[in-house]
mmCIF file as Biopython writes it, N, C-alpha, C and O atoms, coordinates in Angstrom:
data_model
#
loop_
_atom_site.group_PDB
_atom_site.id
_atom_site.type_symbol
_atom_site.label_atom_id
_atom_site.label_alt_id
_atom_site.label_comp_id
_atom_site.label_asym_id
_atom_site.label_entity_id
_atom_site.label_seq_id
_atom_site.pdbx_PDB_ins_code
_atom_site.Cartn_x
_atom_site.Cartn_y
_atom_site.Cartn_z
_atom_site.occupancy
_atom_site.B_iso_or_equiv
_atom_site.auth_seq_id
_atom_site.auth_asym_id
_atom_site.pdbx_PDB_model_num
ATOM 1   N N  . MET A ? 1  ? 0.523   2.027  -8.549  1.0 0.0 1  A 1 
ATOM 2   C CA . MET A ? 1  ? -0.421  2.735  -7.750  1.0 0.0 1  A 1 
ATOM 3   C C  . MET A ? 1  ? 0.087   2.741  -6.309  1.0 0.0 1  A 1 
ATOM 4   O O  . MET A ? 1  ? 0.661   1.759  -5.838  1.0 0.0 1  A 1 
ATOM 5   N N  . THR A ? 2  ? -0.128  3.837  -5.632  1.0 0.0 2  A 1 
ATOM 6   C CA . THR A ? 2  ? 0.295   3.990  -4.241  1.0 0.0 2  A 1 
ATOM 7   C C  . THR A ? 2  ? -0.907  4.392  -3.402  1.0 0.0 2  A 1 
ATOM 8   O O  . THR A ? 2  ? -1.684  5.265  -3.789  1.0 0.0 2  A 1 
ATOM 9   N N  . ILE A ? 3  ? -1.053  3.745  -2.244  1.0 0.0 3  A 1 
ATOM 10  C CA . ILE A ? 3  ? -2.085  4.155  -1.297  1.0 0.0 3  A 1 
ATOM 11  C C  . ILE A ? 3  ? -1.399  4.535  0.012   1.0 0.0 3  A 1 
ATOM 12  O O  . ILE A ? 3  ? -0.331  4.019  0.340   1.0 0.0 3  A 1 
ATOM 13  N N  . ALA A ? 4  ? -2.022  5.436  0.746   1.0 0.0 4  A 1 
ATOM 14  C CA . ALA A ? 4  ? -1.473  5.893  2.018   1.0 0.0 4  A 1 
ATOM 15  C C  . ALA A ? 4  ? -2.272  5.264  3.157   1.0 0.0 4  A 1 
ATOM 16  O O  . ALA A ? 4  ? -3.502  5.221  3.119   1.0 0.0 4  A 1 
ATOM 17  N N  . LEU A ? 5  ? -1.560  4.781  4.161   1.0 0.0 5  A 1 
ATOM 18  C CA . LEU A ? 5  ? -2.183  4.226  5.364   1.0 0.0 5  A 1 
ATOM 19  C C  . LEU A ? 5  ? -1.877  5.164  6.513   1.0 0.0 5  A 1 
ATOM 20  O O  . LEU A ? 5  ? -0.719  5.509  6.749   1.0 0.0 5  A 1 
ATOM 21  N N  . LEU A ? 6  ? -2.913  5.580  7.229   1.0 0.0 6  A 1 
ATOM 22  C CA . LEU A ? 6  ? -2.731  6.455  8.379   1.0 0.0 6  A 1 
ATOM 23  C C  . LEU A ? 6  ? -3.720  6.053  9.455   1.0 0.0 6  A 1 
ATOM 24  O O  . LEU A ? 6  ? -4.931  6.051  9.234   1.0 0.0 6  A 1 
ATOM 25  N N  . GLN A ? 7  ? -3.197  5.714  10.612  1.0 0.0 7  A 1 
ATOM 26  C CA . GLN A ? 7  ? -4.036  5.332  11.745  1.0 0.0 7  A 1 
ATOM 27  C C  . GLN A ? 7  ? -4.536  6.598  12.422  1.0 0.0 7  A 1 
ATOM 28  O O  . GLN A ? 7  ? -3.837  7.611  12.441  1.0 0.0 7  A 1 
ATOM 29  N N  . ARG A ? 8  ? -5.743  6.546  12.979  1.0 0.0 8  A 1 
ATOM 30  C CA . ARG A ? 8  ? -6.265  7.708  13.697  1.0 0.0 8  A 1 
ATOM 31  C C  . ARG A ? 8  ? -5.338  8.089  14.832  1.0 0.0 8  A 1 
ATOM 32  O O  . ARG A ? 8  ? -4.807  7.227  15.532  1.0 0.0 8  A 1 
ATOM 33  N N  . ASP A ? 9  ? -5.148  9.378  15.007  1.0 0.0 9  A 1 
ATOM 34  C CA . ASP A ? 9  ? -4.297  9.943  16.057  1.0 0.0 9  A 1 
ATOM 35  C C  . ASP A ? 9  ? -2.850  9.484  15.958  1.0 0.0 9  A 1 
ATOM 36  O O  . ASP A ? 9  ? -2.108  9.589  16.934  1.0 0.0 9  A 1 
ATOM 37  N N  . ALA A ? 10 ? -2.436  8.981  14.812  1.0 0.0 10 A 1 
ATOM 38  C CA . ALA A ? 10 ? -1.049  8.557  14.619  1.0 0.0 10 A 1 
ATOM 39  C C  . ALA A ? 10 ? -0.257  9.693  13.992  1.0 0.0 10 A 1 
ATOM 40  O O  . ALA A ? 10 ? -0.828  10.637 13.446  1.0 0.0 10 A 1 
ATOM 41  N N  . LYS A ? 11 ? 1.060   9.591  14.075  1.0 0.0 11 A 1 
ATOM 42  C CA . LYS A ? 11 ? 1.926   10.649 13.571  1.0 0.0 11 A 1 
ATOM 43  C C  . LYS A ? 11 ? 2.668   10.267 12.304  1.0 0.0 11 A 1 
ATOM 44  O O  . LYS A ? 11 ? 3.224   11.130 11.624  1.0 0.0 11 A 1 
ATOM 45  N N  . ARG A ? 12 ? 2.683   8.994  11.984  1.0 0.0 12 A 1 
ATOM 46  C CA . ARG A ? 12 ? 3.464   8.541  10.837  1.0 0.0 12 A 1 
ATOM 47  C C  . ARG A ? 12 ? 2.597   7.695  9.923   1.0 0.0 12 A 1 
ATOM 48  O O  . ARG A ? 12 ? 1.880   6.801  10.374  1.0 0.0 12 A 1 
ATOM 49  N N  . GLU A ? 13 ? 2.673   7.987  8.639   1.0 0.0 13 A 1 
ATOM 50  C CA . GLU A ? 13 ? 1.884   7.201  7.692   1.0 0.0 13 A 1 
ATOM 51  C C  . GLU A ? 13 ? 2.778   6.257  6.913   1.0 0.0 13 A 1 
ATOM 52  O O  . GLU A ? 13 ? 4.000   6.403  6.886   1.0 0.0 13 A 1 
ATOM 53  N N  . ALA A ? 14 ? 2.148   5.299  6.288   1.0 0.0 14 A 1 
ATOM 54  C CA . ALA A ? 14 ? 2.846   4.339  5.432   1.0 0.0 14 A 1 
ATOM 55  C C  . ALA A ? 14 ? 2.288   4.455  4.029   1.0 0.0 14 A 1 
ATOM 56  O O  . ALA A ? 14 ? 1.077   4.565  3.838   1.0 0.0 14 A 1 
ATOM 57  N N  . TRP A ? 15 ? 3.165   4.431  3.064   1.0 0.0 15 A 1 
ATOM 58  C CA . TRP A ? 15 ? 2.756   4.410  1.668   1.0 0.0 15 A 1 
ATOM 59  C C  . TRP A ? 15 ? 3.004   3.012  1.142   1.0 0.0 15 A 1 
ATOM 60  O O  . TRP A ? 15 ? 4.109   2.482  1.251   1.0 0.0 15 A 1 
ATOM 61  N N  . VAL A ? 16 ? 1.968   2.418  0.569   1.0 0.0 16 A 1 
ATOM 62  C CA . VAL A ? 16 ? 2.054   1.063  0.033   1.0 0.0 16 A 1 
ATOM 63  C C  . VAL A ? 16 ? 1.983   1.160  -1.487  1.0 0.0 16 A 1 
ATOM 64  O O  . VAL A ? 16 ? 1.004   1.660  -2.042  1.0 0.0 16 A 1 
ATOM 65  N N  . GLN A ? 17 ? 3.022   0.681  -2.148  1.0 0.0 17 A 1 
ATOM 66  C CA . GLN A ? 17 ? 3.103   0.753  -3.603  1.0 0.0 17 A 1 
ATOM 67  C C  . GLN A ? 17 ? 2.801   -0.610 -4.214  1.0 0.0 17 A 1 
ATOM 68  O O  . GLN A ? 17 ? 3.375   -1.625 -3.820  1.0 0.0 17 A 1 
ATOM 69  N N  . PHE A ? 18 ? 1.897   -0.615 -5.174  1.0 0.0 18 A 1 
ATOM 70  C CA . PHE A ? 18 ? 1.549   -1.815 -5.920  1.0 0.0 18 A 1 
ATOM 71  C C  . PHE A ? 18 ? 2.247   -1.784 -7.272  1.0 0.0 18 A 1 
ATOM 72  O O  . PHE A ? 18 ? 2.490   -0.705 -7.814  1.0 0.0 18 A 1 
ATOM 73  N N  . PRO A ? 19 ? 2.577   -2.957 -7.830  1.0 0.0 19 A 1 
ATOM 74  C CA . PRO A ? 19 ? 3.167   -2.975 -9.176  1.0 0.0 19 A 1 
ATOM 75  C C  . PRO A ? 19 ? 2.114   -2.553 -10.195 1.0 0.0 19 A 1 
ATOM 76  O O  . PRO A ? 19 ? 0.917   -2.657 -9.931  1.0 0.0 19 A 1 
ATOM 77  N N  . PRO A ? 20 ? 2.558   -2.075 -11.362 1.0 0.0 20 A 1 
ATOM 78  C CA . PRO A ? 20 ? 1.581   -1.697 -12.380 1.0 0.0 20 A 1 
ATOM 79  C C  . PRO A ? 20 ? 0.824   -2.924 -12.875 1.0 0.0 20 A 1 
ATOM 80  O O  . PRO A ? 20 ? 1.400   -4.005 -12.994 1.0 0.0 20 A 1 
ATOM 81  N N  . PRO A ? 21 ? -0.473  -2.758 -13.165 1.0 0.0 21 A 1 
ATOM 82  C CA . PRO A ? 21 ? -1.244  -3.899 -13.696 1.0 0.0 21 A 1 
ATOM 83  C C  . PRO A ? 21 ? -0.681  -4.370 -15.029 1.0 0.0 21 A 1 
ATOM 84  O O  . PRO A ? 21 ? -0.105  -3.590 -15.788 1.0 0.0 21 A 1 
ATOM 85  N N  . ARG A ? 22 ? -0.853  -5.628 -15.294 1.0 0.0 22 A 1 
ATOM 86  C CA . ARG A ? 22 ? -0.302  -6.199 -16.530 1.0 0.0 22 A 1 
ATOM 87  C C  . ARG A ? 22 ? -0.907  -5.576 -17.780 1.0 0.0 22 A 1 
ATOM 88  O O  . ARG A ? 22 ? -0.261  -5.533 -18.827 1.0 0.0 22 A 1 
ATOM 89  N N  . ARG A ? 23 ? -2.137  -5.094 -17.679 1.0 0.0 23 A 1 
ATOM 90  C CA . ARG A ? 23 ? -2.760  -4.500 -18.863 1.0 0.0 23 A 1 
ATOM 91  C C  . ARG A ? 23 ? -2.026  -3.228 -19.290 1.0 0.0 23 A 1 
ATOM 92  O O  . ARG A ? 23 ? -2.001  -2.900 -20.477 1.0 0.0 23 A 1 
ATOM 93  N N  . LEU A ? 24 ? -1.424  -2.502 -18.326 1.0 0.0 24 A 1 
ATOM 94  C CA . LEU A ? 24 ? -0.650  -1.315 -18.692 1.0 0.0 24 A 1 
ATOM 95  C C  . LEU A ? 24 ? 0.662   -1.709 -19.353 1.0 0.0 24 A 1 
ATOM 96  O O  . LEU A ? 24 ? 1.148   -1.010 -20.242 1.0 0.0 24 A 1 
ATOM 97  N N  . LEU A ? 25 ? 1.233   -2.824 -18.920 1.0 0.0 25 A 1 
ATOM 98  C CA . LEU A ? 25 ? 2.481   -3.280 -19.525 1.0 0.0 25 A 1 
ATOM 99  C C  . LEU A ? 25 ? 2.266   -3.758 -20.955 1.0 0.0 25 A 1 
ATOM 100 O O  . LEU A ? 25 ? 3.190   -3.731 -21.767 1.0 0.0 25 A 1 
ATOM 101 N N  . LYS A ? 26 ? 1.044   -4.198 -21.266 1.0 0.0 26 A 1 
ATOM 102 C CA . LYS A ? 26 ? 0.735   -4.684 -22.613 1.0 0.0 26 A 1 
ATOM 103 C C  . LYS A ? 26 ? 0.246   -3.567 -23.520 1.0 0.0 26 A 1 
ATOM 104 O O  . LYS A ? 26 ? 0.003   -3.796 -24.704 1.0 0.0 26 A 1 
ATOM 105 N N  . GLY A ? 27 ? 0.096   -2.346 -22.977 1.0 0.0 27 A 1 
ATOM 106 C CA . GLY A ? 27 ? -0.338  -1.221 -23.797 1.0 0.0 27 A 1 
ATOM 107 C C  . GLY A ? 27 ? -1.842  -1.052 -23.866 1.0 0.0 27 A 1 
ATOM 108 O O  . GLY A ? 27 ? -2.329  -0.271 -24.683 1.0 0.0 27 A 1 
ATOM 109 N N  . LEU A ? 28 ? -2.592  -1.757 -23.037 1.0 0.0 28 A 1 
ATOM 110 C CA . LEU A ? 28 ? -4.043  -1.603 -23.038 1.0 0.0 28 A 1 
ATOM 111 C C  . LEU A ? 28 ? -4.428  -0.313 -22.321 1.0 0.0 28 A 1 
ATOM 112 O O  . LEU A ? 28 ? -3.621  0.240  -21.573 1.0 0.0 28 A 1 
ATOM 113 N N  . PRO A ? 29 ? -5.659  0.178  -22.542 1.0 0.0 29 A 1 
ATOM 114 C CA . PRO A ? 29 ? -6.053  1.437  -21.907 1.0 0.0 29 A 1 
ATOM 115 C C  . PRO A ? 29 ? -6.056  1.338  -20.385 1.0 0.0 29 A 1 
ATOM 116 O O  . PRO A ? 29 ? -6.256  0.272  -19.803 1.0 0.0 29 A 1 
ATOM 117 N N  . ARG A ? 30 ? -5.828  2.486  -19.772 1.0 0.0 30 A 1 
ATOM 118 C CA . ARG A ? 30 ? -5.820  2.543  -18.316 1.0 0.0 30 A 1 
ATOM 119 C C  . ARG A ? 30 ? -7.213  2.309  -17.758 1.0 0.0 30 A 1 
ATOM 120 O O  . ARG A ? 30 ? -8.219  2.666  -18.372 1.0 0.0 30 A 1 
ATOM 121 N N  . GLY A ? 31 ? -7.245  1.714  -16.606 1.0 0.0 31 A 1 
ATOM 122 C CA . GLY A ? 31 ? -8.492  1.519  -15.885 1.0 0.0 31 A 1 
ATOM 123 C C  . GLY A ? 31 ? -8.212  1.695  -14.413 1.0 0.0 31 A 1 
ATOM 124 O O  . GLY A ? 31 ? -7.062  1.619  -13.982 1.0 0.0 31 A 1 
ATOM 125 N N  . ARG A ? 32 ? -9.230  1.926  -13.656 1.0 0.0 32 A 1 
ATOM 126 C CA . ARG A ? 32 ? -9.038  2.122  -12.225 1.0 0.0 32 A 1 
ATOM 127 C C  . ARG A ? 32 ? -8.791  0.776  -11.558 1.0 0.0 32 A 1 
ATOM 128 O O  . ARG A ? 32 ? -9.536  -0.179 -11.776 1.0 0.0 32 A 1 
ATOM 129 N N  . LEU A ? 33 ? -7.747  0.705  -10.748 1.0 0.0 33 A 1 
ATOM 130 C CA . LEU A ? 33 ? -7.410  -0.528 -10.054 1.0 0.0 33 A 1 
ATOM 131 C C  . LEU A ? 33 ? -8.357  -0.704 -8.871  1.0 0.0 33 A 1 
ATOM 132 O O  . LEU A ? 33 ? -8.496  0.198  -8.045  1.0 0.0 33 A 1 
ATOM 133 N N  . GLN A ? 34 ? -8.998  -1.846 -8.789  1.0 0.0 34 A 1 
ATOM 134 C CA . GLN A ? 34 ? -9.947  -2.122 -7.719  1.0 0.0 34 A 1 
ATOM 135 C C  . GLN A ? 34 ? -9.260  -2.936 -6.635  1.0 0.0 34 A 1 
ATOM 136 O O  . GLN A ? 34 ? -8.652  -3.968 -6.919  1.0 0.0 34 A 1 
ATOM 137 N N  . LEU A ? 35 ? -9.355  -2.477 -5.395  1.0 0.0 35 A 1 
ATOM 138 C CA . LEU A ? 35 ? -8.786  -3.183 -4.253  1.0 0.0 35 A 1 
ATOM 139 C C  . LEU A ? 35 ? -9.913  -3.561 -3.308  1.0 0.0 35 A 1 
ATOM 140 O O  . LEU A ? 35 ? -10.742 -2.724 -2.952  1.0 0.0 35 A 1 
ATOM 141 N N  . ASP A ? 36 ? -9.940  -4.828 -2.902  1.0 0.0 36 A 1 
ATOM 142 C CA . ASP A ? 36 ? -10.971 -5.263 -1.971  1.0 0.0 36 A 1 
ATOM 143 C C  . ASP A ? 36 ? -10.460 -5.153 -0.535  1.0 0.0 36 A 1 
ATOM 144 O O  . ASP A ? 36 ? -9.282  -4.876 -0.309  1.0 0.0 36 A 1 
ATOM 145 N N  . ASP A ? 37 ? -11.342 -5.369 0.421   1.0 0.0 37 A 1 
ATOM 146 C CA . ASP A ? 37 ? -10.992 -5.229 1.834   1.0 0.0 37 A 1 
ATOM 147 C C  . ASP A ? 37 ? -9.906  -6.212 2.260   1.0 0.0 37 A 1 
ATOM 148 O O  . ASP A ? 37 ? -9.048  -5.871 3.074   1.0 0.0 37 A 1 
ATOM 149 N N  . ALA A ? 38 ? -9.937  -7.415 1.722   1.0 0.0 38 A 1 
ATOM 150 C CA . ALA A ? 38 ? -8.931  -8.415 2.083   1.0 0.0 38 A 1 
ATOM 151 C C  . ALA A ? 38 ? -7.536  -7.970 1.645   1.0 0.0 38 A 1 
ATOM 152 O O  . ALA A ? 38 ? -6.566  -8.173 2.375   1.0 0.0 38 A 1 
ATOM 153 N N  . THR A ? 39 ? -7.426  -7.371 0.468   1.0 0.0 39 A 1 
ATOM 154 C CA . THR A ? 39 ? -6.134  -6.891 -0.013  1.0 0.0 39 A 1 
ATOM 155 C C  . THR A ? 39 ? -5.620  -5.759 0.870   1.0 0.0 39 A 1 
ATOM 156 O O  . THR A ? 39 ? -4.433  -5.719 1.196   1.0 0.0 39 A 1 
ATOM 157 N N  . ILE A ? 40 ? -6.494  -4.849 1.258   1.0 0.0 40 A 1 
ATOM 158 C CA . ILE A ? 40 ? -6.099  -3.746 2.136   1.0 0.0 40 A 1 
ATOM 159 C C  . ILE A ? 40 ? -5.657  -4.283 3.490   1.0 0.0 40 A 1 
ATOM 160 O O  . ILE A ? 40 ? -4.683  -3.791 4.059   1.0 0.0 40 A 1 
ATOM 161 N N  . SER A ? 41 ? -6.356  -5.284 4.014   1.0 0.0 41 A 1 
ATOM 162 C CA . SER A ? 41 ? -5.981  -5.881 5.295   1.0 0.0 41 A 1 
ATOM 163 C C  . SER A ? 41 ? -4.595  -6.516 5.212   1.0 0.0 41 A 1 
ATOM 164 O O  . SER A ? 41 ? -3.789  -6.382 6.133   1.0 0.0 41 A 1 
ATOM 165 N N  . ARG A ? 42 ? -4.321  -7.211 4.102   1.0 0.0 42 A 1 
ATOM 166 C CA . ARG A ? 42 ? -2.996  -7.806 3.932   1.0 0.0 42 A 1 
ATOM 167 C C  . ARG A ? 42 ? -1.915  -6.731 3.837   1.0 0.0 42 A 1 
ATOM 168 O O  . ARG A ? 42 ? -0.803  -6.926 4.328   1.0 0.0 42 A 1 
ATOM 169 N N  . CYS A ? 43 ? -2.234  -5.598 3.209   1.0 0.0 43 A 1 
ATOM 170 C CA . CYS A ? 43 ? -1.279  -4.493 3.111   1.0 0.0 43 A 1 
ATOM 171 C C  . CYS A ? 43 ? -0.935  -3.942 4.493   1.0 0.0 43 A 1 
ATOM 172 O O  . CYS A ? 43 ? 0.232   -3.693 4.796   1.0 0.0 43 A 1 
ATOM 173 N N  . VAL A ? 44 ? -1.947  -3.755 5.320   1.0 0.0 44 A 1 
ATOM 174 C CA . VAL A ? 44 ? -1.718  -3.227 6.666   1.0 0.0 44 A 1 
ATOM 175 C C  . VAL A ? 44 ? -0.877  -4.206 7.472   1.0 0.0 44 A 1 
ATOM 176 O O  . VAL A ? 44 ? 0.075   -3.805 8.140   1.0 0.0 44 A 1 
ATOM 177 N N  . ARG A ? 45 ? -1.224  -5.493 7.413   1.0 0.0 45 A 1 
ATOM 178 C CA . ARG A ? 45 ? -0.450  -6.502 8.143   1.0 0.0 45 A 1 
ATOM 179 C C  . ARG A ? 45 ? 0.991   -6.567 7.649   1.0 0.0 45 A 1 
ATOM 180 O O  . ARG A ? 45 ? 1.918   -6.696 8.448   1.0 0.0 45 A 1 
ATOM 181 N N  . ALA A ? 46 ? 1.181   -6.477 6.329   1.0 0.0 46 A 1 
ATOM 182 C CA . ALA A ? 46 ? 2.531   -6.520 5.769   1.0 0.0 46 A 1 
ATOM 183 C C  . ALA A ? 46 ? 3.347   -5.305 6.210   1.0 0.0 46 A 1 
ATOM 184 O O  . ALA A ? 46 ? 4.530   -5.436 6.522   1.0 0.0 46 A 1 
ATOM 185 N N  . ALA A ? 47 ? 2.724   -4.125 6.239   1.0 0.0 47 A 1 
ATOM 186 C CA . ALA A ? 47 ? 3.433   -2.919 6.664   1.0 0.0 47 A 1 
ATOM 187 C C  . ALA A ? 47 ? 3.808   -3.002 8.140   1.0 0.0 47 A 1 
ATOM 188 O O  . ALA A ? 47 ? 4.919   -2.629 8.519   1.0 0.0 47 A 1 
ATOM 189 N N  . LEU A ? 48 ? 2.896   -3.485 8.972   1.0 0.0 48 A 1 
ATOM 190 C CA . LEU A ? 48 ? 3.193   -3.608 10.397  1.0 0.0 48 A 1 
ATOM 191 C C  . LEU A ? 48 ? 4.298   -4.630 10.653  1.0 0.0 48 A 1 
ATOM 192 O O  . LEU A ? 48 ? 5.171   -4.404 11.491  1.0 0.0 48 A 1 
ATOM 193 N N  . SER A ? 49 ? 4.263   -5.747 9.941   1.0 0.0 49 A 1 
ATOM 194 C CA . SER A ? 49 ? 5.288   -6.767 10.150  1.0 0.0 49 A 1 
ATOM 195 C C  . SER A ? 49 ? 6.637   -6.335 9.583   1.0 0.0 49 A 1 
ATOM 196 O O  . SER A ? 49 ? 7.674   -6.843 10.009  1.0 0.0 49 A 1 
ATOM 197 N N  . ALA A ? 50 ? 6.639   -5.407 8.631   1.0 0.0 50 A 1 
ATOM 198 C CA . ALA A ? 50 ? 7.893   -4.926 8.053   1.0 0.0 50 A 1 
ATOM 199 C C  . ALA A ? 50 ? 8.503   -3.790 8.867   1.0 0.0 50 A 1 
ATOM 200 O O  . ALA A ? 50 ? 9.580   -3.298 8.531   1.0 0.0 50 A 1 
ATOM 201 N N  . GLY A ? 51 ? 7.822   -3.370 9.937   1.0 0.0 51 A 1 
ATOM 202 C CA . GLY A ? 51 ? 8.437   -2.381 10.806  1.0 0.0 51 A 1 
ATOM 203 C C  . GLY A ? 51 ? 7.753   -1.030 10.875  1.0 0.0 51 A 1 
ATOM 204 O O  . GLY A ? 51 ? 8.302   -0.104 11.473  1.0 0.0 51 A 1 
ATOM 205 N N  . TRP A ? 52 ? 6.577   -0.881 10.286  1.0 0.0 52 A 1 
ATOM 206 C CA . TRP A ? 52 ? 5.871   0.398  10.371  1.0 0.0 52 A 1 
ATOM 207 C C  . TRP A ? 52 ? 5.359   0.594  11.794  1.0 0.0 52 A 1 
ATOM 208 O O  . TRP A ? 52 ? 4.642   -0.254 12.325  1.0 0.0 52 A 1 
ATOM 209 N N  . GLU A ? 53 ? 5.722   1.694  12.396  1.0 0.0 53 A 1 
ATOM 210 C CA . GLU A ? 53 ? 5.250   2.054  13.732  1.0 0.0 53 A 1 
ATOM 211 C C  . GLU A ? 53 ? 4.437   3.332  13.609  1.0 0.0 53 A 1 
ATOM 212 O O  . GLU A ? 53 ? 5.014   4.418  13.548  1.0 0.0 53 A 1 
ATOM 213 N N  . PRO A ? 54 ? 3.100   3.233  13.570  1.0 0.0 54 A 1 
ATOM 214 C CA . PRO A ? 54 ? 2.258   4.399  13.320  1.0 0.0 54 A 1 
ATOM 215 C C  . PRO A ? 54 ? 2.397   5.506  14.364  1.0 0.0 54 A 1 
ATOM 216 O O  . PRO A ? 54 ? 2.192   6.678  14.048  1.0 0.0 54 A 1 
ATOM 217 N N  . MET A ? 55 ? 2.738   5.153  15.588  1.0 0.0 55 A 1 
ATOM 218 C CA . MET A ? 55 ? 2.794   6.165  16.639  1.0 0.0 55 A 1 
ATOM 219 C C  . MET A ? 55 ? 4.145   6.879  16.712  1.0 0.0 55 A 1 
ATOM 220 O O  . MET A ? 55 ? 4.290   7.841  17.467  1.0 0.0 55 A 1 
ATOM 221 N N  . SER A ? 56 ? 5.126   6.428  15.946  1.0 0.0 56 A 1 
ATOM 222 C CA . SER A ? 56 ? 6.414   7.110  15.948  1.0 0.0 56 A 1 
ATOM 223 C C  . SER A ? 56 ? 6.354   8.332  15.035  1.0 0.0 56 A 1 
ATOM 224 O O  . SER A ? 56 ? 5.478   8.437  14.176  1.0 0.0 56 A 1 
ATOM 225 N N  . ARG A ? 57 ? 7.282   9.238  15.229  1.0 0.0 57 A 1 
ATOM 226 C CA . ARG A ? 57 ? 7.327   10.437 14.401  1.0 0.0 57 A 1 
ATOM 227 C C  . ARG A ? 57 ? 8.304   10.223 13.262  1.0 0.0 57 A 1 
ATOM 228 O O  . ARG A ? 57 ? 9.212   9.398  13.359  1.0 0.0 57 A 1 
ATOM 229 N N  . GLY A ? 58 ? 8.118   10.966 12.187  1.0 0.0 58 A 1 
ATOM 230 C CA . GLY A ? 58 ? 9.060   10.889 11.077  1.0 0.0 58 A 1 
ATOM 231 C C  . GLY A ? 58 ? 8.380   10.929 9.726   1.0 0.0 58 A 1 
ATOM 232 O O  . GLY A ? 58 ? 7.171   11.133 9.611   1.0 0.0 58 A 1 
ATOM 233 N N  . LYS A ? 59 ? 9.194   10.730 8.717   1.0 0.0 59 A 1 
ATOM 234 C CA . LYS A ? 59 ? 8.706   10.731 7.340   1.0 0.0 59 A 1 
ATOM 235 C C  . LYS A ? 59 ? 7.837   9.500  7.096   1.0 0.0 59 A 1 
ATOM 236 O O  . LYS A ? 59 ? 7.942   8.511  7.821   1.0 0.0 59 A 1 
ATOM 237 N N  . PRO A ? 60 ? 6.981   9.559  6.079   1.0 0.0 60 A 1 
ATOM 238 C CA . PRO A ? 60 ? 6.217   8.357  5.722   1.0 0.0 60 A 1 
ATOM 239 C C  . PRO A ? 60 ? 7.150   7.217  5.309   1.0 0.0 60 A 1 
ATOM 240 O O  . PRO A ? 60 ? 8.194   7.442  4.696   1.0 0.0 60 A 1 
ATOM 241 N N  . VAL A ? 61 ? 6.758   6.007  5.652   1.0 0.0 61 A 1 
ATOM 242 C CA . VAL A ? 61 ? 7.525   4.820  5.305   1.0 0.0 61 A 1 
ATOM 243 C C  . VAL A ? 61 ? 6.930   4.239  4.027   1.0 0.0 61 A 1 
ATOM 244 O O  . VAL A ? 61 ? 5.710   4.121  3.908   1.0 0.0 61 A 1 
ATOM 245 N N  . VAL A ? 62 ? 7.773   3.880  3.081   1.0 0.0 62 A 1 
ATOM 246 C CA . VAL A ? 62 ? 7.309   3.366  1.785   1.0 0.0 62 A 1 
ATOM 247 C C  . VAL A ? 62 ? 7.553   1.854  1.738   1.0 0.0 62 A 1 
ATOM 248 O O  . VAL A ? 62 ? 8.661   1.381  1.991   1.0 0.0 62 A 1 
ATOM 249 N N  . PHE A ? 63 ? 6.496   1.112  1.409   1.0 0.0 63 A 1 
ATOM 250 C CA . PHE A ? 63 ? 6.580   -0.338 1.265   1.0 0.0 63 A 1 
ATOM 251 C C  . PHE A ? 63 ? 6.112   -0.719 -0.126  1.0 0.0 63 A 1 
ATOM 252 O O  . PHE A ? 63 ? 5.179   -0.117 -0.656  1.0 0.0 63 A 1 
ATOM 253 N N  . THR A ? 64 ? 6.752   -1.710 -0.717  1.0 0.0 64 A 1 
ATOM 254 C CA . THR A ? 64 ? 6.326   -2.239 -2.009  1.0 0.0 64 A 1 
ATOM 255 C C  . THR A ? 64 ? 5.752   -3.626 -1.782  1.0 0.0 64 A 1 
ATOM 256 O O  . THR A ? 64 ? 6.386   -4.477 -1.158  1.0 0.0 64 A 1 
ATOM 257 N N  . VAL A ? 65 ? 4.546   -3.849 -2.292  1.0 0.0 65 A 1 
ATOM 258 C CA . VAL A ? 65 ? 3.869   -5.134 -2.138  1.0 0.0 65 A 1 
ATOM 259 C C  . VAL A ? 65 ? 3.585   -5.717 -3.514  1.0 0.0 65 A 1 
ATOM 260 O O  . VAL A ? 65 ? 3.717   -5.037 -4.531  1.0 0.0 65 A 1 
ATOM 261 N N  . ASP A ? 66 ? 3.192   -6.990 -3.532  1.0 0.0 66 A 1 
ATOM 262 C CA . ASP A ? 66 ? 2.796   -7.609 -4.799  1.0 0.0 66 A 1 
ATOM 263 C C  . ASP A ? 66 ? 1.331   -7.291 -5.074  1.0 0.0 66 A 1 
ATOM 264 O O  . ASP A ? 66 ? 0.703   -6.553 -4.313  1.0 0.0 66 A 1 
ATOM 265 N N  . ALA A ? 67 ? 0.790   -7.832 -6.137  1.0 0.0 67 A 1 
ATOM 266 C CA . ALA A ? 67 ? -0.583  -7.514 -6.538  1.0 0.0 67 A 1 
ATOM 267 C C  . ALA A ? 67 ? -1.615  -7.983 -5.517  1.0 0.0 67 A 1 
ATOM 268 O O  . ALA A ? 67 ? -2.728  -7.459 -5.490  1.0 0.0 67 A 1 
ATOM 269 N N  . GLU A ? 68 ? -1.262  -8.974 -4.664  1.0 0.0 68 A 1 
ATOM 270 C CA . GLU A ? 68 ? -2.194  -9.460 -3.644  1.0 0.0 68 A 1 
ATOM 271 C C  . GLU A ? 68 ? -2.044  -8.725 -2.324  1.0 0.0 68 A 1 
ATOM 272 O O  . GLU A ? 68 ? -2.801  -8.989 -1.389  1.0 0.0 68 A 1 
ATOM 273 N N  . GLY A ? 69 ? -1.096  -7.819 -2.221  1.0 0.0 69 A 1 
ATOM 274 C CA . GLY A ? 69 ? -0.912  -7.062 -0.992  1.0 0.0 69 A 1 
ATOM 275 C C  . GLY A ? 69 ? 0.027   -7.689 0.008   1.0 0.0 69 A 1 
ATOM 276 O O  . GLY A ? 69 ? 0.060   -7.260 1.162   1.0 0.0 69 A 1 
ATOM 277 N N  . ASN A ? 70 ? 0.789   -8.683 -0.385  1.0 0.0 70 A 1 
ATOM 278 C CA . ASN A ? 70 ? 1.741   -9.347 0.528   1.0 0.0 70 A 1 
ATOM 279 C C  . ASN A ? 70 ? 3.110   -8.693 0.433   1.0 0.0 70 A 1 
ATOM 280 O O  . ASN A ? 70 ? 4.042   -9.108 1.122   1.0 0.0 70 A 1 
#
């Protein structure tokens, strides 16, 4: 699953990719992945610490995180 992060009045977005849930790897039916506020906050912090600069121009930056958003 991929979510897009975009700050207001910013020019560059970040795409955060999560690994597939284990239930999909086991062949179980698909379900909607639920993300809580803490996980989203960790994703934003991880993207910023990895070099995402929202005010710079350019293509979206892609980051891969673990299931907890780190």
